C-alpha positions as CSV (number, residue, x, y, z in Angstrom):
1,M,10.1,-3.2,4.4
2,A,6.5,-2.3,3.7
3,G,6.2,-5.2,1.2
4,S,6.5,-7.8,4.0
5,E,4.0,-6.3,6.3
6,T,0.7,-8.1,7.0
7,R,-2.3,-6.2,8.5
8,V,-4.4,-8.5,10.9
9,P,-7.6,-7.3,12.2
10,E,-7.9,-8.3,15.8
11,Y,-11.1,-7.0,17.5
12,S,-13.4,-4.1,17.9
13,T,-12.6,-1.6,20.7
14,Y,-13.0,2.0,21.8
15,V,-10.0,4.0,21.0
16,P,-8.4,6.8,23.0
17,S,-8.8,10.2,21.5
18,G,-6.1,11.4,19.1
19,H,-6.1,8.3,16.7
20,T,-6.7,8.5,13.0
21,C,-8.4,5.9,10.8
22,T,-5.9,4.3,8.4
23,R,-8.5,3.9,5.7
24,C,-10.2,7.3,5.4
25,K,-7.5,9.4,7.3
26,Q,-10.2,11.1,9.5
27,G,-10.0,11.3,13.3
28,I,-11.7,8.6,15.4
29,K,-13.8,10.2,18.1
30,Q,-13.7,9.1,21.7
31,L,-16.1,6.4,22.5
32,E,-16.6,5.7,18.8
33,P,-16.3,1.9,18.0
34,A,-13.1,1.1,15.9
35,R,-11.2,-2.0,14.7
36,R,-7.7,-2.7,16.1
37,I,-5.3,-3.7,13.4
38,R,-2.0,-5.4,14.4
39,I,0.9,-5.0,11.8
40,I,3.0,-8.1,11.5
41,G,6.4,-7.7,10.0
42,R,6.8,-4.0,10.8
43,V,10.2,-3.3,12.3
44,E,9.8,-1.6,15.7
45,G,10.6,2.1,15.4
46,T,9.6,2.4,11.8
47,G,5.9,3.1,12.5
48,P,3.1,2.0,14.9
49,L,2.7,-1.7,15.4
50,V,-1.0,-1.3,16.0
51,E,-3.4,0.9,13.9
52,Y,-7.0,1.6,14.2
53,E,-9.9,1.9,11.6
54,H,-13.6,3.0,11.8
55,L,-16.0,0.1,11.7
56,R,-17.6,2.0,9.0
57,C,-15.7,5.0,7.6
58,P,-18.0,8.1,7.4
59,N,-17.2,9.1,3.8
60,L,-16.4,5.8,2.1
């Protein structure tokens, strides 16, 4: 039900290594500031309930 999902920016944080930015699809480096995005309306088990984005994507 992707149409009923809402992305809510929560706060800036440092992300554990291995996460990918949902906007630019590039890896987020360890100790690189990122924005935590909570997904409201996503059914558990159909994808992550939390995503991360660069504060400023390197190539956008």
